[in-house]
C-alpha positions in Angstrom: 0.0 1.9 -1.9 -1.8 -1.3 -3.0 -2.2 -2.7 -6.5 -0.6 -0.5 -9.1 -0.8 -1.3 -12.8 0.5 1.7 -14.6 -1.8 3.0 -17.3 -3.8 -0.2 -18.0 -6.5 -0.3 -20.7 -9.8 -0.1 -18.8 -13.5 0.0 -19.8 -16.0 2.6 -18.6 -16.3 0.9 -15.2 -12.5 1.2 -14.5 -11.9 -2.5 -14.9 -9.4 -4.1 -17.3 -10.7 -5.0 -20.7 -9.1 -8.5 -20.4 -7.2 -10.5 -17.8 -3.8 -9.5 -19.0 -1.8 -6.4 -18.2 0.7 -4.9 -20.6 2.3 -2.3 -18.3 4.6 -2.5 -15.3 2.9 -4.0 -12.3 3.3 -3.5 -8.5 1.2 -4.9 -5.7 2.0 -4.4 -2.0 -1.5 -5.6 -1.0 -2.1 -2.4 1.1 -5.7 -2.1 -0.1 -6.4 -5.1 2.0 -7.8 -7.1 -0.9 -6.4 -9.0 -3.9 -6.4 -6.8 -7.0 -8.4 -7.9 -10.1 -5.3 -8.9 -11.9 -4.6 -11.9 -9.7 -6.2 -15.3 -10.6 -6.7 -17.0 -7.2 -7.1 -20.7 -6.6 -8.4 -22.0 -3.2 -7.1 -20.5 0.1 -5.1 -17.4 -0.9 -6.1 -14.1 0.6 -4.7 -10.8 2.0 -4.1 -10.4 5.7 -2.4 -7.9 8.0 -0.2 -10.5 9.6 1.1 -11.6 6.2 3.0 -8.4 5.5 6.8 -8.0 5.2 6.5 -4.2 5.1 3.7 -1.8 5.9 0.3 -3.5 6.9 -0.9 -6.1 4.4 0.6 -9.1 2.5 -0.8 -12.1 0.6 -1.2 -15.4 2.5 -1.4 -18.9 1.1 -2.8 -21.8 3.2 -3.0 -25.5 2.6 -3.0 -25.9 -1.2 -3.5 -22.6 -2.9 -2.1 -20.4 -5.6 -2.1 -16.9 -7.2 -1.2 -16.2 -10.8 -0.5 -12.9 -12.6 -0.9 -12.7 -16.4 1.0 -9.9 -18.1 1.9 -9.1 -21.7 5.6 -8.3 -22.4 5.1 -7.5 -26.0 7.2 -4.5 -27.0 9.6 -4.8 -24.1 13.3 -5.7 -24.3 13.8 -6.6 -20.6 11.6 -8.2 -17.9 12.4 -8.2 -14.2 10.5 -9.7 -11.3 10.9 -8.8 -7.6 9.0 -10.0 -4.6 9.3 -10.7 -0.8 8.4 -14.2 0.4 8.3 -16.4 3.5 7.3 -19.9 4.5 5.8 -20.9 7.8 4.9 -24.3 9.4 5.9 -26.2 6.3 6.8 -29.8 6.7 9.1 -32.0 4.7 8.0 -31.9 1.0 5.8 -28.8 1.5 6.9 -25.6 -0.2 6.0 -22.3 -1.8 6.9 -22.6 -5.5 7.4 -19.5 -7.6 7.4 -20.2 -11.3 6.7 -18.5 -14.6 5.4 -19.5 -18.0 5.0 -18.0 -21.5 2.1 -20.2 -22.5 0.4 -21.4 -19.3 1.3 -25.0 -19.9 5.1 -25.2 -19.5 6.4 -23.8 -16.3 9.9 -22.8 -15.2 10.6 -22.9 -11.5 12.3 -19.7 -10.3 12.6 -20.9 -6.7 11.0 -23.0 -3.9 10.7 -21.8 -0.4 10.3 -23.8 2.9 10.2 -22.4 6.4 12.3 -19.3 7.1 12.5 -15.6 7.5 11.4 -13.0 5.0 13.7 -12.6 2.0 13.5 -10.5 -1.1 14.2 -12.1 -4.5 14.8 -10.5 -7.9 15.0 -12.4 -11.2 16.0 -11.1 -14.6 13.8 -13.0 -17.1 14.9 -11.1 -20.2 16.2 -14.2 -22.0 12.9 -16.0 -21.8 10.0 -13.6 -21.1 10.3 -10.7 -23.5 7.9 -10.3 -26.4 5.4 -12.8 -24.9 1.7 -12.0 -24.9 0.9 -14.7 -22.4 3.6 -14.3 -19.7 2.5 -15.6 -16.3 4.0 -15.5 -12.8 2.6 -18.0 -10.3 3.0 -18.4 -6.5 1.7 -21.8 -5.3 1.7 -23.7 -1.9 1.4 -27.4 -1.7 0.6 -27.8 2.0 -2.0 -30.2 3.5 -3.2 -28.2 6.5 -4.5 -24.7 7.0 -1.6 -24.1 9.4 0.8 -24.7 6.4 1.3 -21.1 5.2 3.4 -18.9 3.0 3.4 -15.2 2.4 4.3 -12.8 -0.4 4.6 -9.0 -0.4 5.8 -6.2 -2.7 5.4 -8.1 -6.0 6.6 -6.1 -9.0 7.1 -6.8 -12.7 9.2 -4.1 -14.5 10.3 -3.6 -18.1 13.5 -1.8 -19.3 
């Protein structure tokens, strides 16, 4: 299925007018590339062996991150769902999933060390509604390329 922003505002080339979405979002990475909505830092990419379901998922190596920016203006509820897994992480190394409404102050949703795939869902209605600059970030603080984490099936929905 791949990256699916529902009815985004696009220019004549089919790209987003700015770097923020204002519609529900879903990315299962099945296109084999990172969609244009992700802001990527360092060693984050899409790989077949990084998938929880289907063929592709996003992989983080060493120290890397991916961030999604989305407007929640006009929405009364915000829910986030994703699958995640850590691999070869040593003491103190983790995948951190956090969110922000301003890009400066971050709220940690969870940290992940080694383990099997798990799905997580968070209701962020109390803090994330009516925010033009809402951000969701996945970041790994490893020190080797063998320190890895994976995400798949990322969705942001509004009620």
